[in-house]
N, C-alpha and C positions, 0 to 999 in steps of 0.2 A: 504493500500500500504506500509506504514512504517513497519508494522509487517512482511509482506512478505519479504521486503528487509532485515530486521534484520535477518530473518531466513536464507536467502540466504547468507548473510555475514557470519553468524556463520558456515554454511556448507563450504564456501570457506576457512575460516580460518582453519577448521579441515583438509580439503583436502590439503591445503598448507603445513600443518605440516606433513601429511603423505608423500607428495611428497618430502619434504625436507629430511625426515628420509630415504626414499628409495634412494634418490639421494646420500646421504652420504654413505649409505651401498654400493652402486655401486662403488663409488670412492674408498672406503676403501677395498672392498673385491674382486672386479673383478680381476682375475689373468689371463690376456691375453684374446684374442678374444674368444667369446663364453660364457664367464662367467661361470655359473653353468651347462652348457650343458655337458652331460655325454658321448658325442662322440659315441653314438650308433644310429642306424637308427631311423628316425622319422617315425611315423605311421600316414598317412593321409587318411581319409575317406571322400569322397564327395558324397552327395546324390543329384543327378540331376533330381529326379523324378518330381520336380516342375519347371523344365526348361521352359515348355510352359507358366508358369506364370511369368517367368523372375527371378526365384530364384534358387540359389544353396546353399546347407547347408554343412558346413565343420566341421570336428572334427580332430584336430591335437594333437597327443601325443608326447611330447618332453622329452626323457629321461634326467633327470637332478639331480644334487646334491643340497642340501640345500645351499642357498645363492642367490645373485642377478643374474638375468637372463634378457638379452635383446633379443628380437625377432624382426626381420625386415621383412617388406613386400617388394617384389621386386620392385625397383624403376627405375633403368636404365636398359632397356630391349633390348637385342640383336635384331637387325633388326628394332627396332623402333627409335634408335639413339637419345634417349632423356630420360628425367626423366618422363616417361609416365605411370608408373604403376598406375592402376585405384583404388588407395586406397580410393578415395571418395566413392566408392560403396562397400567397405569392412566394414560390419556393424554387430551389435549385438555381439560384442566381449566380451567374459567372460573367465576367467581363473579359474581352479579348481585344487586342489591337495589334495589327501587323502580324497576326498569327500567334501572338504570345499572350499568356494570361496576365491580366491586370488586377492587382489586389484592390479590394474595396472595403469600406466599413460603413456601418449604419450610424446615422446621427444618434447620439445618446439622449437627445431631448426630443427631436422630431423623428419618431420611429419609421416614418414614411419616406425619409430621404436617405439616399445612398451617395457616398463620396468616393471618388477615385481620382487618379491623375493620368491624363492622356500622355503617353510617352512621346519623346522626341521623334519626329519623322512621321508620326501617325496623322492621318487625315480623318479618321473616324474611330469610333469605339463600338464594339458589338456587345450587346447584352443577350444572353440566352437564359431562359427560365421556363418554369411550368406554373400553371395555375390549377389548384385543386378545386374543382367545382364544388360548391358548398353542399353540406349535408344538413344544414339547419340555418336558422336566422331569417332575415327578411330583406326585401329590396335586392340589391346586387350581391348581398350576402345570403340570399335565400336559395333554396333548392331550385335549380334551373335546368336539370338534365335527367333523362331517363335512357333506357335502351333505344328509344325511338326518336328522341328529339333533344334539342338544346336551345336555350335562349342565352346568347352570349352578349354580355355587356363589355364594351371596349375598355372601360375603366378597369376591368379585371386584369387586363393583359398589356398595359402600356405604362411606360415611364416617360417623363418629359423633363427638360432642363429646368432646374429649380428657379423659382422667382420670376419666371416669364408668364405674362398673361396667356391664357389658353388660346385666345384668338390669334396670337402672334406665332404660334408653333404649328407648322404645317406637317401633315403626316400622309404618306402614301402607304396604304394598308392593303393586305391581301389575306384571304382566308381559304383554307382547305377543309372541306366537309367530308364526312363518310360517304362512300360510294353510293350513288342513287338518291341521296338526300336533296331536297329542294329548300328554298329559303325565301324570306321576305325581309326587307329593310328599307328605310328611307334614305340610306346612304347611296349616292349615285354610283353606279357600276361602270367601270371603264371597259372591262373585257372579262370573258370567261374562257377557261381552257382546262386541259387535263390536270394541271397543277393547282387549279382552284379559281377563285374569284379575285380579280383585281379591281379595287375601288378607285374612283377619281381622287386625286390629292385633295384633302380637306383640312380645315383647321382642327386642332385638337378639340376645340369646343364642339364642333359639328360631329366629329368622330364619336366622342363620349356620349353625345346626345342621340346617337343612331344605332341602337342595338340591332342584333341580327337574330331572327328566329328561323330555325331550320329543323327539318325532320324527315323521316322516311315516309310519313303520312302527312302530306302538306297540300293545302289548297288556298288559292287567292281568289277572292270574290270582289268585284268592283261594287261600290256602294252608291256611286252617282254616275252610272254608265254614260259616257259622252260628256260629262260635266268637267269643268275646269275651275280650279285644280282638282285632279282626281283623288278619290279616297278609296282605300282598299281594306278589306278584312282579310288579313293573312293568318291562316290557321295551321298549327301543327298539333297533332294529337297522338295518343298512344295506340289508336286504332283507326282504321279507315272509316268505319261507320260513324265515328264521332264527328266527322267533317260534314255530315249531311244536315246542313242548317234547314230548319223549317221555313217554308215560304213566308209565313206570317212574321217570323223573327227577322228574316232578311228585309222584308218590307219596313219593319219598325226601325231597323238600323239605317236603311236608306232615308227614312223620314227624319231620323236623328240628324243626319248630315244637313238636310234642308232646313230643319228647325234651328240648328245652330247658325246657319247662314242668315236666316231671318232675324235671329236675336242680335247677332253682332254686326251684320251688314258688310263684313269684309273677312278675308282669310289671309293669314300670314304664314303660309307654307307653300312649298312648290308642289308637294303631294303629301298625302297623309296615310299612314298605315297603322291600323289596329293590329298589333302583334299578339294574337290570342293563343296562349299555351294552354292546352287542354289535357290535364293529367291529374290523377289522384295522388301522384307521388311527388309533385313539385310544390313549392310554396304557393299560396293563393293570396294575391294582392294586385294592386295596380301601381305602376310607376310612370309618371308623365315624361314625355319628351316633346320637343317642339313639333316635329313632323311625324311622330309615331307615339305609341304607348305600349308599355310592357304589361300585358293583362294576363294573369295566370288564374285559371279556374279549374273546377273539377272536369274530368274527361267528358262526361255526358251532358255538359251544360246546354248544348244546342239540341239535344234530343230527349231531354228530360225536363218537363215543364217546371217542376219544382226547383231544379237547379238553375234554370233560366231566371226564375223569380228571385232565388237566393242571391244571384250575382247581378241582379237587374240594375243596380246603381253604378256598376263599375265602368262600363264603356262610356256612358254619358259624362261621368265625372272626369275621367281622364281626357276625353275629347275637349271639354271646356278648358282644361289646362293649357291647350295650345294658345288660347287667348289670355287666360287669367293665370299667370304663373310663369309662362314662357315668354310671350310677347310683352305683356305688362308684368313686371316683376318688382317686388319691393327692393329698394336700394340695398337693404341689409342682406338680401339673398343673391344679389347680382354682383358677386365678388370678382369674377373674371380670373380667378386663380384658385385651383383646387386645394391649395395649402392655406388659404386665408379663411379664418373662422366666419361663419354666417351668423346673422342676427335674425331671430324669428319673431320679433314683436308684431310683425304685420301678417302673420299666418292666418289671422282671423279673416283677412281678405283673400290671401293666396289660397288657402284651403277652405275657409269658412264660406266665402262667396261661391267658390267652385262647388262645394257640397250642395249649396242651395240651388245653383243653376243646373247642376246635374240632376237634382231632384225634379226641377221644373221641366227640363228638356226630356227627361225620361218619360214623364207623363204626356207632354205635348206630342212626342213622337210615337207613342203607343208601346214603347219598351215596357212600360208599366201601365196597367189599366187604372182608371180613376180610384177604384176602391183600394187597390194595392198601394197606390201613392198616398192615400189618406192614412192607411194603416202604417206605412213606413214613417210618415210624419208623426203619428201618435207614438210610435215606438221610440223615435229619436227624442221627442219631448219628454217622455216618461223616463228615459235613461238620464237625461239631464236633471230632471226633477229629483231623481233618487241620488244623484251625486252630492252627498252631504258635504263634500270637501269645499263646496262653494261658500260655506260659512267662514272659511279662512283663506281660501285661495281664489283671487279674482280670475275671470276669464283670460285677461291679458297675460297673467303669469303662466297659464298653460301653454301660451304661444312662446313666450320668452324661454320657457324650460322645455320646449319640444324635444330637443336633442337627447334629454334624459328620460322624458316621459314615453317616447316611442319604445324604449326597451324595458319599461317598468313591468313588474309582474302583475298578473290579474288580481292577486290577493290584495285586499284593502283598496282596490281601485276607487270604490265609491267614496272613501274618505280622503284618499290622496288626490283624486281627480286624474283624468287621463288627458289625451289630446282632444280636449273638449271643444277646441276651436273649430273642429269639423261639424259636429251635430248641433252645438249651440250656435254655430254660424248659420245654420238653417233657420233657427228661431229669430236671430237678430236681423238677418237680411229679409226674411219674410215680413217682419214688422216694418222694416224700411220700405219694402215694396208696397205693402198695404197702406202705409202712411202717405206715400206719394199718390197712390190711386185715389185715396179718400180726399186729400186736400186739393187735388187737381180736378175733382169731379169726374175722374176716369179718363181724362185726356192724356195723362202721362203715367209712367210706371218705371220700375227698375230697368225695364228693357231699354228705355231712353238713356239711362246711365251707361249700360253696357255698350250701346252703339257709340256713345261719345268717348268712353274711356278705353274700350278695347277694339273699336271698329276702324273708322277712317277708310283708307283705300287698301285694296289687295296689295300684298307685298311679299317679298322673300322673307325668310326668318330673320328676325332682329329682336333686340331687347330694348324696351323703353322702361327704364327704372322709374319708380315713383316713391313718394313719401306720404305720410299720413295727410298732410295738407292737400296733396293732389286729390286724394279721395274726397276729402271734405269739400274742396272747392268745386269739384265736378258735381257732387250731390247738390251743392248750393245752386249750381247752374240749372239743375233740373227742377228743384223745389225750394221754396223759401223757408222750409222747416229748419229749426236750430240743430243742424246735424252734428256739430261738434259736441254739443251737450248730450245729444242722443247717444252717440257712440261712446263718449267718455263714461257715461253712467253705466252702460252695459259691459264695458271692458274693465272698469276699475272697481266696481262695487262688489261687496260680498253680502251674502244673505242666505236665507233658507230655501228660496224657491227659484226655479228656472224662469227666464224671461218668456212668458207665455202670451204676452200682449199681441204678438203678431198673429197667432192662431185665432185669438178672439177678435182682433180687428178684421180678420179675413172671414169672419162669420161662423166660427166653430169654437169649440172648447175641448180641452183634454178631459176625458172622463174615464170611467172604469166599468168593466163588465166582468161577469163570472165565466165567460166563455172565450177560449182561445180563438182568435181570428185565423183564417187560412194562412195569412202571411206569417203570423207568429208560429203556427204549427210548422211551417217550412223552415223558419229560422232555427227552431228547436231541432227538427229532424236532421237537417243538413249541417247544422252547427254542432250536432252531437252534444246537446245540453238540455237542461230543464230549467225554465225561468220561473222561479217562485219569489223573486225579489220584491214584487209589487205587493205581496201579501205578508208572508212570514219573514221575508228578507233574505232568502237563500238563492244563490245561483249555483247549479250543480252540473258537472259533466256526466256523460252517459255511464261512467263507472261509479257514480254516486259520490265522487269527491266534490267537496264544497270549494268552488273557485273564488267566490266572494260573498260577502254579506253586507247588508245595508245598516250603517250606524243608526241606532235608535229603534231598530226593528225588533220583533219578538225574538228572533234568533239571536240577535246581538245581546238583548237583555238577559237571555237565558244563559249566555256565556259561550255560545258556539264561536268557531273561528275558521277562517279559510284553511284548507289542507285536511280537514276532517273528512272521513268517509262515513256516510250514513249507512247503517246496517239494517235498522228496523224503525218502523213508525207505528205507534200504538200496538206494539207487540207483534206486528207482521213484518216479514222480510221486505226490505225497501224495494220499491219500483216507483217510477214517476206516477203511475196510476194509483198506487197505494197512498203516496204522499198527497196527491190532489184530493183523493177521496177523504182523507183525514182532515184536510183543511176545510173542505166543503162541509163535512159532518160537524165540525166544531162551531159553525156559524150560529150565533145566538145562544150558545151553551156556555157553561162555566168551567167545565173540565179542560185542562190544558192538553195540548198535543204533545205526546211523549215521543222523543226521538233518541234512539241509541246510536252513538257514533264512535268510531275508532279514531284515535289520534296518537301517533307515535307509540304504537303497541299497547295503548291503554284504551279501555272501553269506558264511556261515560254516558249517563242518561241526562237528557235535557228536557225541561218542561216549558213549552212555548205557550204563553198566554195570549192567544190570538183567536178572535171569534167573529171576524168580519167576512169569512168565506173567501173564495178565490177572487183574485183581482187581476185584470189584464187591461192594458191601455186601449182606448178607442177615441176617435173624434166624434163629438156630438154637435149637431147643428144648433146654432143659436137662433131662436125665433126672433123675427123682427129685424135681423141684420142681413144686409146683402151678402151673397155668397161670393166674396172676392176670391176665395181659394180656387173655386172652379173656374173663374175667369182667368186666373193666373196660369192654371194648368191646361187651358184650352189651346189646341194647336193654332199656330199663327201662320204657318207656311202652307202653300198648296202642295201639289204632288211633288215628290222628290225629283230633282232635275239632275 
């Protein structure tokens, strides 16, 4: 052991000297951002032929002059709103120049940056590396490959000269896919051949913003045939039958395109691609890009009505982001450099307004029927009403803290609060919409704000940053309401209840029923959970584990906690049916509901004093008030063009 440790110590000493020399060279010789970078296009070759094994192989050639060079892996990623670059899976890194190995070291503070020195006489440095396609996580760290498909995000497989704006770094990229696979992407293609796909040279910004979806079972469907700019639904699935989209669903997505055009009045993309990954084995989420979206759903989404409903908000939400989030972007999120921290205080616009507009366009297009849209609104409102964390945490802080809340556990979410700027954004922007409609006598609406703020003339992709004042000033142009006071109150206040004024102003109210709606049944079934938080305060997984409970609820007062596993209810083995029957039977009675639960190898009995019966959210019409909600959700465009 002592000999081994002596050897290790000697190696560490030598490496420390090398690092010190390199660090001194960096300090002495780096002249501005980029160091020895020669300001010519990078050449990136990615071999995805082993994607079914979970492996990508990359080779990057960086034109460079002799001297110190620092290369960075993308860290702060647009749309992910945090330092989420999956550098942990970036492995096997080696550098070479002139056929010889070049030593490197990782920055001891910024783990995403790698330092080396380009040797004398070299004109470029080559980096070779692998990327381990993720087995867990979300966004570009989420599971993205199976035996039959892969969604490749370029930020997974690229380095760039440190300190340079991503717009200023040009990249010539190529990609090799497994034999017989087809692909979709918004990145312009230069040529295709036996060795793979060569893409037109693009800025690093556009490259990272243009993922590639590929698979053995692939299909591309135009959603505005003959229209300009074109929009495509590019699908890769784990089976051929999963690609058979129902005619009604295709018509709804075609109408989504026309409804978005009617809402915003202009497009800011050359073409648009919904990159739809359909698999039960990948992560399920959406991630926006300017000319495409990374949309991951269950395999049978297009041929299973319930799965269609379950995912029905996804495509509309991500499509809206092309305007709200990509074209118009909060200044704090438009950093221009993947190493610079982002500021999320405007996410209540970036994500909150997008959540509202996705909800609206989903209904206007027919992606959701009116009843489902109302049930979805009731569900969002009820969730926000139950988030007791609003007593201490204002909505604005959920946006500021987004980068940590995205990765927060489900346990105690109702007390911590989550990324509430999404669904509370629906409530806030609905109230703004209803206010404009009421005060203008129906002559104006939030649609007018969208056309002015996000519209203009058709254009190629660009970013127009904005600040809080820009939002307020545009709202003031539409309506004379005191908008700064309106938004300040909803962003900065704390209290017991969610802002439900918009629902009421739109002619409805949040109410409760003892019967699950078809929408809630689907959420439970496909989400593999049982939602009893509205009554006794428990949210459970299919395996009977308590994922969260509501502070102040009967379950909370009885001493239950997240992580417990419910074994029995009133002496009977647990099942959702047994639990619901017990809650229903306790209505109007005095005897408590008795629950036996297991927690860290201990069994405990809890007595829940709850006697109001089953409760589930529903929207109720308010007599005597105009139905503005139905007006908001009514289609505005003609037939898709």
